[in-house]
N, C-alpha and C positions, 0 to 999 in steps of 0.2 A: 494459324499453325503452319510452320514451314518444315517439311520433312526432307528437304533437299539442300545440299550444300550450294550456296550461291556461286561458288567457284566453278561449278559444273558447266555453266553457260560459257565461261571463258575457255574451259578445256575444249568444249565442242567447237569453238571458233579457231582453234589452233591450226587445223588443217581442213581444207574443203571436203576431203574424203577420208573416212575411217575404214581401213581395210578390215574386212570381216574374215578371219582366218580359221580354217579347220586344219590343224597341223597333226598329221598322222605319225610322223617320226620326230621324236624329240631332237634328234641331231640336226634337223632342218631348221629348228626354231631360231637360233642365233644368226646364221647366214641370211635367212629370209628377213628377219627383222632388221638386220643391218642394211640389207639392200633397200628396204622400204624407207628407212631413216635417211640413207644416202640420197634417196630421191626427193626428200623433203617432207615426208609424212611423219608426224610426231606422235600420233595417237594410234595404237594398234589394239584391235579387239580379238582376243583369243576365245573362241567358243568352247563351251563345256560339252562338246559333242564327241570327244574321244577320251579313252581311259587315261591318257597322259596329259590332259589339258592343264591340270593344276601343276604338274611338273614343268610344263612349258612356261606357264606364267611365272613360276618361281625362278626358272633359268633366266628369263628375260629381265625380271625385276632385279636379279642379283648382278647381271652383267651389263645392263643398259640403263644407267641412272637417268639419262636424258630422254628416255622414252616414257610416254604415258600409256601404261598397260591397263586395258579393261578386260574384264571377264564377261563373255557373252553367253547367251542362252541360260541365264540364271532364272530358275523358276521357283526356288524355295529359299526360306531364310537360311537353311543349313548350307546350301550352295553359296549363298551370299557371304556367309561367314568363312567358309572354306576358301573362297576366292581371296578374301581379305588376308587371311593367314598366309596364303601363297605369295602375296605381294601385289595383287591387283590394286589399282588406285581408284577404280570405280567399277560398278557392275552394270550390265545391260540385260534387261528382261524382255521377252517377247510380248508380255502382257503385264497385268497387275492383279494380285490377289489380296484378299483381306489380310492374310498372314504377312505378306510383304509390307503392306501399309502399316500394320501394327509393329513390325520390327524396325521400321525406318527411323523413328526418333533415337534409338540407341544403336543403330547400325554402325559398324566400324568404317565403312566407306560409302560414298553416295551411290544411289541407284538411278539409272535412266530407264524408266518403265515404258513398256510398249502400249500404244493405244491405236485403235483403228476406227472408232466411231465417236460421235459427239457425246454419247452417254458415257463411254469409257473415259473420255477426256475430262468430263465433268467430275466423275468419281475420283480421278487422279488429282485434279486441281483441288478438290475438296479435301483430299488426303495430304495436301501440303506440297505437291510436286509442281514444278514450273517448266522443266525440260523433259522432252519425251522422244522416244523412238516411235516414229510412225511406221507401223508394220502390220501386214506386208504392204509396202508402199504402192506398188502398181496395182495389185488386185483390189486394194482398199479404196481406190479412187485417184491415186496419183496426185498431180499438181492441182487438179480441179478440187479435190477434197481439201487440200491444204489451203487453197485460196478461200474456200468456204469457211474453214475454221478461223481464218484471220479476223472476220467481223465480230463474231460473238466471243472469241477467245484471244484478244489482242496481245496478252502477255505470255501466251504459250509459245515455247521455242522448240523446234523439231529437228531431229536427225532421221529423215526418211531412209528406210532400209527395206530391201526385198524387191528384186527384179530390176533394180536400177543398173544402168550400164554407163560406160564413158560417153555414149551418145546422148543419153537422156538426162544425165546428171546436171548439165547446165540449166535446164529448165526448172529443176528443183532448186538449185542454188540461187537462182534469180529471185526467188520469193523472199520477202522480208522476214517471214517467220521461220525460215530454214537456216540453221547455223552450219550444217554440213550434211553429207549423205554417207550412208554405209554401203560398201561395195565389195563384192567377192571377186571381181574381175582382175584385181591387182596381183593376185597370186595364182596364175593358172597352174593346174595340177601338173601338166607336162613340164613346165619350167621348174617347178619345185622338185619334181622327181629327178630331173636331169641336172639339177644344180645350176640352172641358167639364171644366175642372180643378176646379170647385166640387163636381161630383158625385164625383170621385175623392177629394177631401179628405173629403167626407162618408162615403164608404166606408171610408177610413182611420180616421176617428174611431170608426166603428161597430166596426171590427176591434180597435181598442185596448180597447174595452169588453168584448171577449171574454176578456180575460186572466184569470188565476187570481184567485179571490176568497178 
């Protein structure tokens, strides 16, 4: 049983870092996204942590056809469906529930479920998933845990997220079972609030350089 679109693995490999974005002001969405795209990052995760998150997703989906927009912090089938209606191309969850597993076969867009332990990973693999958000990456064991997963779970592919910085990202990206990392450092609140899009583009370019060599 496969509950995950095989194209998701290719999407995760488009950029070494996926910006994890909490966008408070809808007006910031387009200039922020354009700054990140100009820097070379093609996949953007908009977290459902603000009241305007679905509006932001819709705005980006309508204006930036070359961007791959993900909805983050998806915890229910209802949020998953709402994100798809808004224009998200895949959803990202911090964990995985029975309700999400049951919805997966008929879901409108793929889901990247979160796992932190071997038991959670086994449940997700049994549920038909092959790509995972390792979350919270640093508190859950960091690169040591991902290396340990590599032996018993050779087909699992990860996007570690949570506590990762520009300094620690390369150690994660060097692992064969890591496609990319999620990071919030690419959109500092001060730069967004002041409209300093040049700084964000520079951070994006630096993030692209962290990719596999």
